[in-house]
Jmol script that loads the backbone (N, CA, C; Angstrom):
load data "model"
ATOM      1  N   MET A   1       8.939   0.868  15.402  1.00  0.00           N
ATOM      2  CA  MET A   1       7.930   1.772  15.450  1.00  0.00           C
ATOM      3  C   MET A   1       8.383   3.053  14.395  1.00  0.00           C
ATOM      4  N   GLU A   2       9.850   3.341  14.169  1.00  0.00           N
ATOM      5  CA  GLU A   2       9.888   4.093  13.392  1.00  0.00           C
ATOM      6  C   GLU A   2       9.353   3.868  11.913  1.00  0.00           C
ATOM      7  N   LYS A   3       9.388   2.214  11.645  1.00  0.00           N
ATOM      8  CA  LYS A   3       8.992   2.103   9.905  1.00  0.00           C
ATOM      9  C   LYS A   3       7.325   2.238  10.224  1.00  0.00           C
ATOM     10  N   GLN A   4       6.592   2.071  11.412  1.00  0.00           N
ATOM     11  CA  GLN A   4       4.847   2.346  11.336  1.00  0.00           C
ATOM     12  C   GLN A   4       4.712   4.203  11.117  1.00  0.00           C
ATOM     13  N   ILE A   5       5.597   4.849  12.078  1.00  0.00           N
ATOM     14  CA  ILE A   5       5.520   6.283  11.719  1.00  0.00           C
ATOM     15  C   ILE A   5       5.597   6.524  10.414  1.00  0.00           C
ATOM     16  N   ALA A   6       6.622   6.058   9.377  1.00  0.00           N
ATOM     17  CA  ALA A   6       7.191   6.473   8.359  1.00  0.00           C
ATOM     18  C   ALA A   6       6.152   5.773   7.263  1.00  0.00           C
ATOM     19  N   ARG A   7       5.551   4.870   7.266  1.00  0.00           N
ATOM     20  CA  ARG A   7       4.295   4.406   6.353  1.00  0.00           C
ATOM     21  C   ARG A   7       3.274   5.127   6.563  1.00  0.00           C
ATOM     22  N   ARG A   8       2.881   5.653   7.803  1.00  0.00           N
ATOM     23  CA  ARG A   8       1.566   6.192   8.413  1.00  0.00           C
ATOM     24  C   ARG A   8       1.872   7.536   7.393  1.00  0.00           C
ATOM     25  N   SER A   9       2.893   8.233   7.772  1.00  0.00           N
ATOM     26  CA  SER A   9       3.187   9.349   7.118  1.00  0.00           C
ATOM     27  C   SER A   9       2.905   9.823   5.882  1.00  0.00           C
ATOM     28  N   ALA A  10       3.605   8.343   5.137  1.00  0.00           N
ATOM     29  CA  ALA A  10       3.911   8.589   3.441  1.00  0.00           C
ATOM     30  C   ALA A  10       1.997   8.379   3.539  1.00  0.00           C
ATOM     31  N   SER A  11       1.659   7.722   4.020  1.00  0.00           N
ATOM     32  CA  SER A  11      -0.148   7.353   3.512  1.00  0.00           C
ATOM     33  C   SER A  11      -0.737   8.426   3.647  1.00  0.00           C
ATOM     34  N   ILE A  12      -0.202   9.473   4.263  1.00  0.00           N
ATOM     35  CA  ILE A  12      -1.364  10.867   4.055  1.00  0.00           C
ATOM     36  C   ILE A  12      -0.581  11.774   3.466  1.00  0.00           C
ATOM     37  N   TYR A  13       0.919  12.235   3.698  1.00  0.00           N
ATOM     38  CA  TYR A  13       1.398  13.197   2.738  1.00  0.00           C
ATOM     39  C   TYR A  13       1.414  12.747   1.043  1.00  0.00           C
ATOM     40  N   VAL A  14       1.751  11.628   0.833  1.00  0.00           N
ATOM     41  CA  VAL A  14       1.748  11.541  -0.808  1.00  0.00           C
ATOM     42  C   VAL A  14       0.364  11.636  -1.459  1.00  0.00           C
ATOM     43  N   PRO A  15      -0.944  11.223  -0.919  1.00  0.00           N
ATOM     44  CA  PRO A  15      -2.113  11.860  -1.434  1.00  0.00           C
ATOM     45  C   PRO A  15      -2.331  13.338  -1.169  1.00  0.00           C
ATOM     46  N   ILE A  16      -1.613  14.070  -0.319  1.00  0.00           N
ATOM     47  CA  ILE A  16      -1.927  15.094  -0.188  1.00  0.00           C
ATOM     48  C   ILE A  16      -1.118  15.905  -1.432  1.00  0.00           C
ATOM     49  N   ALA A  17       0.189  15.556  -1.442  1.00  0.00           N
ATOM     50  CA  ALA A  17       0.910  16.176  -2.643  1.00  0.00           C
ATOM     51  C   ALA A  17       0.557  15.481  -4.124  1.00  0.00           C
ATOM     52  N   LEU A  18      -0.247  14.230  -4.488  1.00  0.00           N
ATOM     53  CA  LEU A  18      -0.693  14.351  -5.463  1.00  0.00           C
ATOM     54  C   LEU A  18      -2.067  14.787  -6.121  1.00  0.00           C
ATOM     55  N   SER A  19      -2.889  15.421  -4.848  1.00  0.00           N
ATOM     56  CA  SER A  19      -4.171  15.891  -5.002  1.00  0.00           C
ATOM     57  C   SER A  19      -3.977  17.277  -4.952  1.00  0.00           C
ATOM     58  N   THR A  20      -2.486  17.755  -4.981  1.00  0.00           N
ATOM     59  CA  THR A  20      -2.458  19.491  -4.974  1.00  0.00           C
ATOM     60  C   THR A  20      -2.055  19.424  -6.518  1.00  0.00           C
ATOM     61  N   GLY A  21      -1.322  18.301  -7.312  1.00  0.00           N
ATOM     62  CA  GLY A  21      -0.920  18.512  -8.156  1.00  0.00           C
ATOM     63  C   GLY A  21      -2.150  18.058  -9.309  1.00  0.00           C
ATOM     64  N   VAL A  22      -2.898  17.641  -8.891  1.00  0.00           N
ATOM     65  CA  VAL A  22      -4.195  17.205  -9.910  1.00  0.00           C
ATOM     66  C   VAL A  22      -4.834  18.310  -9.718  1.00  0.00           C
ATOM     67  N   LEU A  23      -5.033  19.076  -8.856  1.00  0.00           N
ATOM     68  CA  LEU A  23      -6.041  20.218  -8.418  1.00  0.00           C
ATOM     69  C   LEU A  23      -5.491  21.540  -9.693  1.00  0.00           C
ATOM     70  N   PHE A  24      -3.901  21.526  -9.390  1.00  0.00           N
ATOM     71  CA  PHE A  24      -3.288  22.592 -10.344  1.00  0.00           C
ATOM     72  C   PHE A  24      -4.033  22.328 -11.566  1.00  0.00           C
ATOM     73  N   ALA A  25      -3.677  21.071 -12.006  1.00  0.00           N
ATOM     74  CA  ALA A  25      -3.832  20.788 -13.812  1.00  0.00           C
ATOM     75  C   ALA A  25      -4.950  20.892 -14.106  1.00  0.00           C
ATOM     76  N   LEU A  26      -6.256  20.763 -13.045  1.00  0.00           N
ATOM     77  CA  LEU A  26      -7.479  20.824 -13.061  1.00  0.00           C
ATOM     78  C   LEU A  26      -7.848  22.754 -13.423  1.00  0.00           C
ATOM     79  N   ALA A  27      -7.127  23.304 -12.520  1.00  0.00           N
ATOM     80  CA  ALA A  27      -7.128  24.577 -12.544  1.00  0.00           C
ATOM     81  C   ALA A  27      -6.786  25.024 -13.974  1.00  0.00           C
ATOM     82  N   ALA A  28      -5.502  24.713 -14.519  1.00  0.00           N
ATOM     83  CA  ALA A  28      -4.952  25.055 -15.281  1.00  0.00           C
ATOM     84  C   ALA A  28      -5.507  25.088 -16.452  1.00  0.00           C
ATOM     85  N   ASN A  29      -6.713  23.742 -16.689  1.00  0.00           N
ATOM     86  CA  ASN A  29      -7.391  23.505 -17.750  1.00  0.00           C
ATOM     87  C   ASN A  29      -8.544  24.532 -17.752  1.00  0.00           C
ATOM     88  N   LEU A  30      -9.231  24.944 -16.424  1.00  0.00           N
ATOM     89  CA  LEU A  30     -10.307  25.558 -16.744  1.00  0.00           C
ATOM     90  C   LEU A  30     -10.191  26.959 -17.014  1.00  0.00           C
ATOM     91  N   VAL A  31      -8.933  27.812 -16.585  1.00  0.00           N
ATOM     92  CA  VAL A  31      -8.650  29.125 -17.041  1.00  0.00           C
ATOM     93  C   VAL A  31      -8.520  28.901 -18.067  1.00  0.00           C
ATOM     94  N   GLY A  32      -7.304  27.956 -18.677  1.00  0.00           N
ATOM     95  CA  GLY A  32      -7.336  27.516 -20.327  1.00  0.00           C
ATOM     96  C   GLY A  32      -6.334  28.671 -20.807  1.00  0.00           C
ATOM     97  N   GLY A  33      -5.465  28.441 -22.016  1.00  0.00           N
ATOM     98  CA  GLY A  33      -4.693  29.289 -22.820  1.00  0.00           C
ATOM     99  C   GLY A  33      -3.357  28.790 -22.347  1.00  0.00           C
ATOM    100  N   TYR A  34      -3.142  27.657 -21.670  1.00  0.00           N
ATOM    101  CA  TYR A  34      -1.636  27.128 -21.512  1.00  0.00           C
ATOM    102  C   TYR A  34      -1.677  25.875 -22.402  1.00  0.00           C
ATOM    103  N   PRO A  35       0.041  25.755 -22.803  1.00  0.00           N
ATOM    104  CA  PRO A  35       0.294  24.380 -23.299  1.00  0.00           C
ATOM    105  C   PRO A  35       0.150  23.622 -22.533  1.00  0.00           C
ATOM    106  N   LEU A  36       0.095  22.485 -22.848  1.00  0.00           N
ATOM    107  CA  LEU A  36       0.285  21.311 -22.336  1.00  0.00           C
ATOM    108  C   LEU A  36       1.282  20.926 -21.498  1.00  0.00           C
ATOM    109  N   VAL A  37       2.330  21.365 -22.074  1.00  0.00           N
ATOM    110  CA  VAL A  37       3.826  21.229 -21.464  1.00  0.00           C
ATOM    111  C   VAL A  37       3.634  22.063 -20.280  1.00  0.00           C
ATOM    112  N   ALA A  38       3.324  23.153 -20.494  1.00  0.00           N
ATOM    113  CA  ALA A  38       2.874  24.102 -18.863  1.00  0.00           C
ATOM    114  C   ALA A  38       2.248  23.698 -18.028  1.00  0.00           C
ATOM    115  N   LYS A  39       1.156  23.144 -18.363  1.00  0.00           N
ATOM    116  CA  LYS A  39       0.063  22.496 -17.577  1.00  0.00           C
ATOM    117  C   LYS A  39       0.573  21.278 -16.638  1.00  0.00           C
ATOM    118  N   LEU A  40       1.197  20.372 -17.374  1.00  0.00           N
ATOM    119  CA  LEU A  40       1.881  19.084 -16.425  1.00  0.00           C
ATOM    120  C   LEU A  40       3.157  19.387 -16.026  1.00  0.00           C
ATOM    121  N   GLY A  41       4.106  20.171 -16.502  1.00  0.00           N
ATOM    122  CA  GLY A  41       5.310  20.790 -15.416  1.00  0.00           C
ATOM    123  C   GLY A  41       4.713  21.347 -14.478  1.00  0.00           C
ATOM    124  N   GLY A  42       3.785  22.653 -14.720  1.00  0.00           N
ATOM    125  CA  GLY A  42       3.342  23.080 -13.489  1.00  0.00           C
ATOM    126  C   GLY A  42       2.587  22.370 -12.204  1.00  0.00           C
ATOM    127  N   ALA A  43       1.981  21.004 -12.971  1.00  0.00           N
ATOM    128  CA  ALA A  43       1.404  19.873 -11.910  1.00  0.00           C
ATOM    129  C   ALA A  43       2.594  19.218 -11.302  1.00  0.00           C
ATOM    130  N   VAL A  44       3.551  18.734 -11.859  1.00  0.00           N
ATOM    131  CA  VAL A  44       4.658  18.189 -11.136  1.00  0.00           C
ATOM    132  C   VAL A  44       5.242  19.134 -10.330  1.00  0.00           C
ATOM    133  N   TRP A  45       5.593  20.277 -10.722  1.00  0.00           N
ATOM    134  CA  TRP A  45       6.403  21.105  -9.781  1.00  0.00           C
ATOM    135  C   TRP A  45       5.498  21.451  -8.510  1.00  0.00           C
ATOM    136  N   VAL A  46       4.291  21.818  -8.625  1.00  0.00           N
ATOM    137  CA  VAL A  46       3.135  22.187  -7.374  1.00  0.00           C
ATOM    138  C   VAL A  46       3.315  21.021  -6.501  1.00  0.00           C
ATOM    139  N   GLY A  47       3.170  19.752  -7.194  1.00  0.00           N
ATOM    140  CA  GLY A  47       2.896  18.213  -6.186  1.00  0.00           C
ATOM    141  C   GLY A  47       4.371  18.187  -5.491  1.00  0.00           C
ATOM    142  N   LEU A  48       5.484  18.344  -6.441  1.00  0.00           N
ATOM    143  CA  LEU A  48       6.852  18.210  -5.412  1.00  0.00           C
ATOM    144  C   LEU A  48       6.777  18.912  -4.576  1.00  0.00           C
ATOM    145  N   LEU A  49       6.676  20.657  -4.630  1.00  0.00           N
ATOM    146  CA  LEU A  49       6.694  21.471  -3.468  1.00  0.00           C
ATOM    147  C   LEU A  49       5.759  21.048  -2.506  1.00  0.00           C
ATOM    148  N   SER A  50       4.752  20.241  -3.024  1.00  0.00           N
ATOM    149  CA  SER A  50       3.647  20.167  -1.737  1.00  0.00           C
ATOM    150  C   SER A  50       3.995  18.999  -0.936  1.00  0.00           C
ATOM    151  N   LEU A  51       4.800  18.216  -1.665  1.00  0.00           N
ATOM    152  CA  LEU A  51       5.730  16.832  -1.187  1.00  0.00           C
ATOM    153  C   LEU A  51       6.349  17.439  -0.151  1.00  0.00           C
ATOM    154  N   ILE A  52       7.511  18.225  -0.534  1.00  0.00           N
ATOM    155  CA  ILE A  52       8.563  18.928   0.103  1.00  0.00           C
ATOM    156  C   ILE A  52       7.991  19.637   1.812  1.00  0.00           C
ATOM    157  N   VAL A  53       6.948  20.334   1.554  1.00  0.00           N
ATOM    158  CA  VAL A  53       6.178  21.138   2.622  1.00  0.00           C
ATOM    159  C   VAL A  53       5.588  20.232   3.778  1.00  0.00           C
ATOM    160  N   SER A  54       4.738  19.124   3.114  1.00  0.00           N
ATOM    161  CA  SER A  54       3.789  18.369   3.719  1.00  0.00           C
ATOM    162  C   SER A  54       4.482  17.286   4.578  1.00  0.00           C
ATOM    163  N   MET A  55       5.667  16.710   4.033  1.00  0.00           N
ATOM    164  CA  MET A  55       6.642  15.557   4.506  1.00  0.00           C
ATOM    165  C   MET A  55       7.008  15.806   5.998  1.00  0.00           C
ATOM    166  N   PRO A  56       7.490  17.167   6.243  1.00  0.00           N
ATOM    167  CA  PRO A  56       8.064  16.845   7.848  1.00  0.00           C
ATOM    168  C   PRO A  56       6.961  17.248   8.706  1.00  0.00           C
ATOM    169  N   LEU A  57       5.922  18.048   8.267  1.00  0.00           N
ATOM    170  CA  LEU A  57       4.596  18.649   8.839  1.00  0.00           C
ATOM    171  C   LEU A  57       3.905  17.415   9.310  1.00  0.00           C
ATOM    172  N   VAL A  58       3.716  16.464   8.569  1.00  0.00           N
ATOM    173  CA  VAL A  58       2.790  15.145   8.761  1.00  0.00           C
ATOM    174  C   VAL A  58       3.765  14.287   9.491  1.00  0.00           C
ATOM    175  N   THR A  59       4.688  14.114   9.189  1.00  0.00           N
ATOM    176  CA  THR A  59       5.635  13.057  10.356  1.00  0.00           C
ATOM    177  C   THR A  59       6.104  13.728  11.320  1.00  0.00           C
ATOM    178  N   ALA A  60       5.807  14.961  11.602  1.00  0.00           N
ATOM    179  CA  ALA A  60       6.026  15.356  13.125  1.00  0.00           C
ATOM    180  C   ALA A  60       4.775  15.200  13.537  1.00  0.00           C
ATOM    181  N   ARG A  61       3.590  15.236  13.078  1.00  0.00           N
ATOM    182  CA  ARG A  61       2.346  15.190  13.686  1.00  0.00           C
ATOM    183  C   ARG A  61       2.184  13.821  14.076  1.00  0.00           C
ATOM    184  N   VAL A  62       2.535  12.889  13.031  1.00  0.00           N
ATOM    185  CA  VAL A  62       2.211  11.305  12.915  1.00  0.00           C
ATOM    186  C   VAL A  62       3.197  11.084  14.256  1.00  0.00           C
ATOM    187  N   LYS A  63       4.429  11.488  14.455  1.00  0.00           N
ATOM    188  CA  LYS A  63       5.407  10.893  15.483  1.00  0.00           C
ATOM    189  C   LYS A  63       4.710  11.318  16.791  1.00  0.00           C
ATOM    190  N   LYS A  64       4.299  12.745  16.817  1.00  0.00           N
ATOM    191  CA  LYS A  64       3.632  13.110  18.010  1.00  0.00           C
ATOM    192  C   LYS A  64       2.604  12.076  18.635  1.00  0.00           C
ATOM    193  N   HIS A  65       1.465  11.824  17.651  1.00  0.00           N
ATOM    194  CA  HIS A  65       0.454  10.948  17.844  1.00  0.00           C
ATOM    195  C   HIS A  65       1.034   9.476  18.246  1.00  0.00           C
ATOM    196  N   TRP A  66       1.837   8.986  17.685  1.00  0.00           N
ATOM    197  CA  TRP A  66       2.390   7.633  18.443  1.00  0.00           C
ATOM    198  C   TRP A  66       2.727   7.994  19.723  1.00  0.00           C
ATOM    199  N   GLN A  67       3.913   8.887  19.969  1.00  0.00           N
ATOM    200  CA  GLN A  67       4.371   9.203  21.175  1.00  0.00           C
ATOM    201  C   GLN A  67       3.293   8.992  22.365  1.00  0.00           C
ATOM    202  N   GLY A  68       2.199   9.362  21.942  1.00  0.00           N
ATOM    203  CA  GLY A  68       1.476   9.918  22.734  1.00  0.00           C
ATOM    204  C   GLY A  68       0.449   8.609  23.264  1.00  0.00           C
ATOM    205  N   ARG A  69       0.584   7.065  22.612  1.00  0.00           N
ATOM    206  CA  ARG A  69       0.106   6.155  22.938  1.00  0.00           C
ATOM    207  C   ARG A  69       0.894   5.362  24.120  1.00  0.00           C
TER     208      ARG A  69
END
end "model"
wireframe off; spacefill off
backbone 0.3
color backbone group
């Protein structure tokens, strides 16, 4: 059951983290004036921070949902 919770959680928080990184990169492109390295570095940084924040939140929520079954 723990593997199922971990897989389900990862299938939720990984796309969240990737999406926030991509959205940051798009926003940096729209605003403009930043070098490519800054855009990519910022996108990676935002993606990692989003992963760190969303991982425990999503995992707890999925675990609570599975225990309710």
